[in-house]
VEXDREN-2710 file (C-alpha; in Angstrom, 1 decimal):
% VEXDREN-2710
k/r/px/py/pz
1/MET/256.3/-90.1/15.1
2/LYS/256.4/-88.2/18.3
3/HIS/257.0/-84.5/17.9
4/VAL/257.7/-82.3/20.9
5/ILE/257.8/-78.5/20.8
6/ILE/259.4/-76.5/23.6
7/GLY/257.7/-73.1/23.6
8/ASN/254.0/-72.3/22.9
9/GLY/254.4/-68.8/21.4
10/PRO/253.7/-67.9/17.8
11/ALA/256.6/-70.1/16.5
12/GLY/255.5/-73.1/18.5
13/VAL/251.9/-72.8/17.6
14/VAL/252.6/-72.4/13.9
15/ALA/255.0/-75.4/14.0
16/ALA/252.4/-77.6/15.8
17/GLU/249.7/-76.8/13.2
18/ALA/252.1/-77.3/10.3
19/LEU/253.2/-80.6/11.7
20/ARG/249.5/-81.7/11.9
21/ARG/249.1/-80.8/8.2
22/TYR/252.2/-82.6/7.1
23/ASP/252.1/-85.5/9.5
24/PRO/248.4/-86.3/10.1
25/HIS/249.0/-89.2/12.4
26/ALA/251.8/-87.8/14.5
27/ASP/251.8/-87.4/18.3
28/ILE/252.3/-83.7/18.9
29/THR/253.1/-82.1/22.3
30/LEU/253.3/-78.3/22.7
31/ILE/255.0/-77.2/25.9
32/GLY/254.6/-73.8/27.7
33/GLU/255.9/-72.5/31.0
34/GLU/252.9/-70.4/31.9
35/VAL/249.5/-71.6/33.0
36/GLU/247.9/-69.4/30.3
37/ALA/246.6/-70.7/27.0
38/PRO/249.1/-69.9/24.2
39/TYR/249.0/-66.2/23.6
40/SER/250.8/-63.4/21.8
41/ARG/253.1/-61.2/23.8
42/MET/252.6/-58.5/21.1
43/ALA/248.9/-58.3/22.2
44/ILE/249.8/-57.5/25.9
45/PRO/249.8/-53.7/25.4
46/TYR/246.3/-53.9/24.1
47/PHE/245.3/-55.9/27.2
48/LEU/247.1/-53.3/29.3
49/ASN/245.3/-50.4/27.7
50/GLY/241.9/-52.1/28.1
51/SER/241.2/-52.7/24.4
52/ILE/241.0/-56.5/24.8
53/SER/240.5/-59.0/27.6
54/ASP/243.2/-61.6/28.5
55/GLN/241.3/-64.0/26.2
56/GLY/241.8/-61.5/23.4
57/THR/245.6/-62.2/23.6
58/HIS/245.1/-65.9/22.8
59/LEU/246.7/-67.0/19.6
60/ARG/243.7/-69.2/18.7
61/LYS/240.3/-68.0/20.0
62/SER/238.5/-71.3/19.9
63/GLY/238.7/-73.0/23.3
64/ASP/239.0/-76.5/21.7
65/HIS/241.3/-75.5/18.9
66/TYR/244.3/-77.6/20.0
67/GLU/242.2/-80.6/21.0
68/ARG/240.5/-80.6/17.6
69/HIS/243.9/-80.6/15.9
70/GLY/245.2/-83.3/18.1
71/ILE/247.8/-81.1/19.7
72/HIS/248.5/-81.9/23.4
73/LEU/249.2/-78.9/25.6
74/ARG/251.5/-79.4/28.5
75/GLN/252.5/-76.8/31.1
76/GLY/256.0/-77.0/32.6
77/ARG/259.5/-75.7/32.6
78/VAL/262.1/-77.7/30.7
79/VAL/265.4/-77.7/32.4
80/ARG/267.4/-80.1/30.4
81/VAL/267.6/-81.8/27.0
82/GLU/269.2/-85.3/26.8
83/PRO/269.9/-86.1/23.1
84/GLU/271.3/-89.6/23.7
85/SER/268.1/-90.8/25.1
86/GLN/266.0/-88.3/23.1
87/THR/264.4/-87.1/26.3
88/ILE/263.6/-83.7/27.8
89/VAL/263.5/-83.2/31.6
90/PHE/261.1/-80.9/33.4
91/GLU/261.8/-78.8/36.6
92/ASP/259.6/-81.3/38.6
93/GLY/261.8/-84.2/37.5
94/SER/259.4/-85.7/35.0
95/GLU/260.6/-86.6/31.6
96/LEU/259.2/-86.8/28.1
97/GLY/260.6/-88.6/25.1
98/TYR/260.7/-87.4/21.5
99/ASP/261.5/-88.6/18.0
100/ARG/261.8/-85.0/16.7
101/LEU/262.3/-82.0/19.0
102/LEU/261.7/-78.3/18.1
103/VAL/263.2/-75.7/20.4
104/ALA/261.0/-72.6/20.1
105/SER/261.6/-71.3/23.6
106/GLY/261.7/-67.6/22.6
107/CYS/263.3/-64.9/24.7
108/HIS/263.2/-63.6/28.3
109/PRO/263.3/-59.9/29.4
110/VAL/266.6/-58.5/30.6
111/ARG/266.7/-57.1/34.1
112/PRO/269.7/-54.9/34.6
113/PRO/271.8/-55.8/37.6
114/LEU/271.2/-52.6/39.6
115/PRO/270.3/-52.1/43.2
116/GLY/266.6/-52.2/43.8
117/ILE/265.6/-53.9/40.6
118/ASP/263.7/-56.6/42.6
119/LEU/261.7/-54.2/44.8
120/PRO/257.9/-54.5/44.7
121/GLY/256.5/-52.2/42.1
122/VAL/259.4/-52.9/39.6
123/HIS/258.1/-55.0/36.7
124/THR/259.0/-56.3/33.3
125/CYS/256.1/-56.3/30.8
126/TRP/256.6/-59.7/29.2
127/THR/253.8/-61.9/30.5
128/LEU/250.1/-61.5/31.1
129/ALA/250.9/-61.8/34.8
130/ASP/253.2/-58.8/34.4
131/ALA/250.5/-56.9/32.7
132/ARG/248.0/-57.6/35.4
133/ALA/250.4/-56.4/38.1
134/ILE/251.2/-53.2/36.2
135/ALA/247.5/-52.5/35.5
136/ALA/246.8/-52.8/39.3
137/ARG/249.3/-50.0/40.0
138/ALA/249.3/-47.8/36.8
139/ALA/246.0/-46.0/37.5
140/PRO/245.2/-42.7/35.6
141/GLY/247.5/-40.0/37.0
142/SER/250.0/-42.3/38.5
143/ARG/253.7/-41.8/38.0
144/VAL/255.4/-44.4/35.8
145/LEU/259.0/-44.7/34.9
146/GLN/259.9/-46.9/32.0
147/ILE/263.5/-48.1/31.4
148/GLY/264.1/-48.6/27.7
149/ALA/262.7/-47.0/24.6
150/GLY/263.3/-49.8/22.1
151/PHE/260.7/-51.4/19.9
152/ILE/259.0/-53.3/22.8
153/GLY/259.4/-50.3/25.1
154/CYS/257.6/-48.0/22.6
155/ILE/254.7/-50.4/22.3
156/ILE/254.4/-50.6/26.1
157/MET/254.6/-46.7/26.2
158/GLU/251.6/-46.5/23.9
159/ALA/249.5/-48.5/26.3
160/LEU/250.7/-46.6/29.3
161/VAL/249.8/-43.2/27.7
162/ALA/246.4/-44.6/26.9
163/ARG/245.9/-45.4/30.6
164/GLY/246.5/-41.7/31.4
165/VAL/249.6/-42.1/33.5
166/LYS/252.4/-39.5/34.0
167/LEU/255.2/-41.2/32.1
168/THR/259.0/-40.8/32.1
169/VAL/261.1/-42.9/29.7
170/VAL/264.8/-43.5/30.2
171/GLU/266.9/-44.8/27.2
172/MET/270.7/-45.5/27.3
173/GLY/271.0/-45.0/23.6
174/ASP/271.3/-41.6/21.9
175/ARG/267.8/-41.8/20.5
176/MET/264.5/-43.7/20.7
177/VAL/264.4/-47.2/19.1
178/PRO/268.1/-47.1/18.3
179/ARG/268.1/-50.7/17.0
180/MET/265.5/-50.0/14.3
181/MET/265.8/-46.3/13.5
182/THR/268.6/-44.0/12.1
183/PRO/269.8/-41.2/14.4
184/ARG/267.6/-38.6/12.7
185/ALA/264.5/-40.8/12.7
186/GLY/264.9/-41.8/16.3
187/THR/265.3/-38.2/17.4
188/MET/262.2/-37.2/15.4
189/ILE/260.2/-39.9/17.2
190/ARG/261.6/-38.6/20.5
191/ARG/260.4/-35.0/19.7
192/TRP/257.0/-36.4/18.8
193/VAL/256.7/-38.3/22.0
194/GLU/257.7/-35.3/24.1
195/LYS/255.1/-33.2/22.2
196/LYS/252.6/-35.7/23.5
197/GLY/253.6/-35.1/27.1
198/VAL/256.0/-37.9/27.8
199/ALA/259.3/-37.0/29.4
200/VAL/262.2/-38.7/27.6
201/HIS/265.9/-39.0/28.8
202/VAL/268.4/-40.4/26.2
203/ASN/272.0/-41.2/26.8
204/THR/270.8/-42.0/30.3
205/GLY/270.5/-45.0/32.5
206/VAL/269.1/-45.9/35.9
207/THR/271.8/-46.5/38.5
208/GLN/269.7/-47.5/41.4
209/ILE/266.1/-47.8/42.7
210/ALA/265.1/-47.3/46.3
211/ALA/261.8/-47.5/48.2
212/LYS/260.4/-44.1/49.3
213/GLY/257.4/-44.4/51.5
214/GLY/254.8/-46.2/49.3
215/ALA/256.6/-45.2/46.1
216/LEU/259.9/-45.7/44.4
217/LEU/262.8/-43.4/43.8
218/ALA/265.1/-44.0/40.7
219/THR/268.5/-42.3/40.5
220/LEU/269.5/-41.6/36.9
221/SER/273.1/-41.6/35.6
222/ASP/272.9/-37.9/35.0
223/GLY/272.3/-37.4/38.8
224/ALA/268.6/-36.7/38.5
225/ASN/266.0/-38.5/40.7
226/VAL/262.6/-39.6/39.5
227/GLU/259.8/-40.7/41.8
228/ALA/257.4/-43.3/40.5
229/ASP/254.5/-45.4/41.6
230/VAL/255.6/-48.2/39.3
231/ILE/258.8/-48.8/37.3
232/ILE/258.7/-50.9/34.1
233/CYS/261.9/-52.5/32.8
234/ALA/261.8/-52.8/29.0
235/ALA/265.6/-53.0/28.6
236/GLY/265.6/-55.7/25.9
237/VAL/265.4/-59.5/25.6
238/ARG/267.7/-62.4/25.3
239/PRO/267.1/-65.9/23.9
240/ASN/266.0/-68.7/26.3
241/VAL/269.0/-71.1/25.9
242/ALA/270.2/-71.8/29.4
243/PHE/268.4/-75.2/29.5
244/LEU/270.3/-76.4/26.5
245/ALA/273.6/-76.5/28.4
246/GLY/275.1/-79.9/28.1
247/SER/273.0/-80.9/25.2
248/GLY/275.8/-80.7/22.7
249/MET/274.0/-78.1/20.6
250/THR/276.0/-75.2/19.3
251/VAL/274.7/-72.0/21.0
252/GLY/276.1/-68.5/20.5
253/HIS/273.6/-65.7/21.3
254/GLY/271.0/-68.2/20.1
255/VAL/270.8/-71.7/18.7
256/HIS/272.8/-72.2/15.5
257/VAL/270.6/-73.6/12.7
258/ASP/271.1/-74.5/9.1
259/PRO/268.6/-73.5/6.3
260/GLN/266.4/-76.5/7.2
261/MET/266.3/-75.1/10.8
262/ARG/268.2/-78.1/12.1
263/SER/270.6/-77.7/15.0
264/ASP/273.9/-79.7/14.9
265/VAL/272.4/-82.4/17.1
266/ARG/270.4/-85.2/15.5
267/ASN/266.6/-84.8/15.5
268/ILE/266.7/-81.4/17.1
269/TYR/265.4/-78.3/15.3
270/ALA/265.0/-74.7/16.4
271/ALA/262.8/-71.8/15.2
272/GLY/261.9/-68.3/16.2
273/ASP/263.5/-65.7/18.5
274/VAL/265.8/-68.4/20.1
275/THR/267.7/-69.0/16.9
276/GLU/270.7/-67.5/15.1
277/ALA/269.6/-68.1/11.5
278/SER/271.0/-66.8/8.3
279/GLY/270.3/-63.1/7.5
280/PHE/268.5/-62.3/4.2
281/HIS/271.3/-60.0/2.9
282/THR/274.4/-61.3/4.5
283/GLY/273.8/-65.0/4.8
284/GLU/275.6/-64.8/8.2
285/ARG/274.0/-66.1/11.4
286/GLU/272.1/-63.4/13.3
287/LEU/269.4/-62.9/15.8
288/ASN/266.2/-61.4/14.2
289/ALA/263.4/-61.5/16.8
290/ILE/260.5/-60.6/14.6
291/GLN/257.3/-62.5/14.3
292/PRO/257.1/-63.0/10.5
293/ALA/260.6/-64.6/10.5
294/ALA/259.6/-66.8/13.5
295/ALA/256.5/-68.1/11.7
296/ASP/258.5/-68.8/8.5
297/GLN/261.1/-70.6/10.4
298/ALA/258.5/-72.6/12.3
299/ARG/256.8/-73.7/9.0
300/VAL/260.2/-74.7/7.5
301/ALA/261.2/-76.7/10.6
302/ALA/257.8/-78.5/10.7
303/ILE/258.0/-79.6/7.1
304/ASN/261.5/-81.0/7.6
305/MET/260.6/-82.7/10.9
306/ALA/257.7/-84.4/9.1
307/GLY/260.1/-85.7/6.4
308/GLY/259.6/-83.1/3.8
309/GLU/262.0/-80.6/2.3
310/ALA/262.0/-76.9/2.9
311/ARG/264.6/-74.1/3.3
312/PHE/264.6/-70.9/5.2
313/HIS/265.9/-68.2/2.8
314/GLY/267.1/-65.7/5.4
315/ALA/265.6/-63.3/8.0
316/LEU/264.8/-59.8/6.7
317/ALA/264.5/-57.1/9.2
318/ILE/260.9/-55.8/9.1
319/ASN/259.8/-53.2/11.7
320/VAL/256.6/-51.3/11.8
321/LEU/255.8/-49.2/14.8
322/ASP/253.0/-46.9/15.8
323/THR/254.3/-44.5/18.5
324/LEU/251.4/-42.4/19.8
325/GLY/250.0/-42.1/16.3
326/LEU/253.3/-41.6/14.4
327/ILE/254.0/-44.5/12.1
328/SER/257.6/-45.5/11.5
329/THR/259.1/-48.4/9.5
330/SER/262.5/-49.9/8.8
331/PHE/263.4/-52.7/6.4
332/GLY/266.5/-54.7/5.6
333/GLN/269.9/-53.1/6.3
334/TRP/268.4/-49.7/7.2
335/TRP/271.7/-48.5/8.6
336/GLY/273.5/-48.9/5.3
337/VAL/276.4/-51.0/4.1
338/GLU/280.1/-50.4/3.7
339/GLY/280.8/-49.0/0.2
340/GLY/277.1/-48.3/-0.4
341/GLN/275.3/-45.1/-1.0
342/GLY/272.4/-43.5/0.9
343/VAL/270.0/-40.6/0.9
344/GLU/268.0/-38.9/3.6
345/ARG/265.1/-36.6/3.3
346/ALA/263.5/-34.9/6.4
347/ASP/260.6/-32.6/7.0
348/GLU/261.2/-31.9/10.7
349/GLU/258.2/-29.6/11.2
350/ASN/255.7/-32.2/9.8
351/PHE/257.5/-35.3/11.2
352/ARG/258.2/-36.9/7.9
353/TYR/261.4/-38.7/7.1
354/LEU/262.8/-41.1/4.5
355/SER/266.2/-42.9/4.3
356/LEU/267.2/-45.2/1.4
357/GLN/270.3/-47.3/1.5
358/PHE/271.8/-48.9/-1.6
359/LYS/274.4/-51.5/-2.5
360/ASP/275.3/-51.0/-6.2
361/ASP/271.8/-50.4/-7.8
362/VAL/269.8/-52.5/-5.3
363/LEU/267.9/-51.0/-2.4
364/VAL/269.1/-53.0/0.7
365/GLY/267.6/-50.9/3.5
366/ALA/265.0/-48.2/4.1
367/THR/263.6/-46.2/7.0
368/SER/260.5/-44.0/7.1
369/VAL/258.7/-41.9/9.7
370/GLY/255.3/-40.3/9.1
371/TRP/254.7/-42.2/5.8
372/THR/251.5/-44.3/5.7
373/ASP/251.0/-44.6/2.0
374/ASN/252.8/-47.2/-0.1
375/VAL/255.5/-48.0/2.4
376/GLY/255.0/-51.7/1.4
377/ALA/256.8/-50.8/-1.8
378/LEU/259.9/-50.1/0.3
379/ARG/259.7/-53.6/1.6
380/GLY/259.0/-54.9/-1.9
381/LEU/262.1/-53.2/-3.3
382/VAL/264.3/-54.5/-0.5
383/GLN/262.9/-58.0/-0.3
384/GLY/262.8/-58.4/-4.1
385/ARG/266.4/-57.4/-4.5
386/LEU/265.2/-55.5/-7.6
387/ARG/267.9/-54.0/-9.7
388/LEU/267.0/-50.3/-10.1
389/GLY/269.2/-49.3/-13.0
390/PRO/268.6/-45.6/-13.8
391/TRP/266.0/-45.4/-11.0
392/LYS/268.8/-45.5/-8.4
393/ASP/270.1/-42.0/-9.4
394/LYS/266.5/-40.7/-9.5
395/LEU/265.9/-41.9/-6.0
396/LEU/269.2/-40.4/-4.8
397/GLN/267.8/-37.1/-6.0
398/ASP/264.3/-37.7/-4.8
399/PRO/263.7/-40.6/-2.5
400/THR/260.0/-39.9/-2.3
401/GLN/259.6/-41.5/-5.8
402/PHE/260.1/-45.0/-4.4
403/MET/256.6/-46.1/-5.4
404/ALA/257.1/-45.1/-9.0
405/ALA/260.4/-47.0/-9.0
406/TYR/258.8/-50.1/-7.5
407/ILE/256.0/-50.1/-10.2
408/SER/258.5/-49.6/-12.9
409/ARG/260.9/-52.3/-11.9
410/MET/258.0/-54.8/-11.2
411/GLN/256.6/-54.2/-14.7
412/LYS/260.1/-54.9/-16.1
413/VAL/260.3/-58.2/-14.0
414/SER/256.9/-59.4/-15.2
END
């Protein structure tokens, strides 16, 4: 059996290793566009702040790991998939056949279509090459403008502050991390970041970038101008699906897959950030670009590619963020559900916040800021779909009792 995997990020690597376990004699090829060994993009900020070398970003530290497991690494950009002949085509015109194909091509960073976005000194922070270019310009004391304060943007921000730069962050949303934090939580994180010396503009975009001597000048939507030595665009990501045009696969925002991670084209599977898979609570297709879901999907896809039987039971939103020392989390449907109930508790002065969201007597979502103890219980309550019974009313009165509720309900289940 010849298995080909497009994408050598975490999903691709997990799938390749699982395929080797479940199909010991298979021919496995793992394809990546970059010349680097397979690495974790989530480790790039640690490279950027000097905590690790580029080798420290590698997903597997042993230099002969893939060779020992019989996984062939191939570098190249796939531009087309031809299901009739079960062949993929590379940018250089070469081809590779497959018996089973896994699309694990991940995402690419969004570059807003604004004047000056392609000027020297304007970078995304998505690849090791990007990080090396930023590190060369973002010396201590240099002026850095970052576009975007989402999850990825906040991780990059942490690394930039560690480098000692003078940082300005611009976010189009009304708060920081708007896609993982409630308004009150995101605003609390903003206050914390500003307290640490970072200038933050929300409800604001960049309208144009121009060269100014050896620096850059960004014009903001509120009319302000910000000079910078380097500009980093962290304005979100989108799935890598362009090369699938003409393949016959159903693609919305991402590749549509069933619970076995099969696309609707024979012998083609998909996993990771490129997929629209079923949501944990809704069962509806959704993008959920988090690494635990990607690894789970990759394992399920590999088992089924090897002839086994496995199902993906839905992507649960799991977000954990360290923003300059302030820990925040969100789980499940943290924004709440129609017809549900919720409760918020905030200690603004001490940067502590809790939000619990219920559907009937089940906790379906939670958000926390400044809580480092027992937050895993919030995930356990959400992921376990535990019926709270009388504990729901207790939590509506005092959401800080979530750990006691978790212990009580788990004892009842056992």
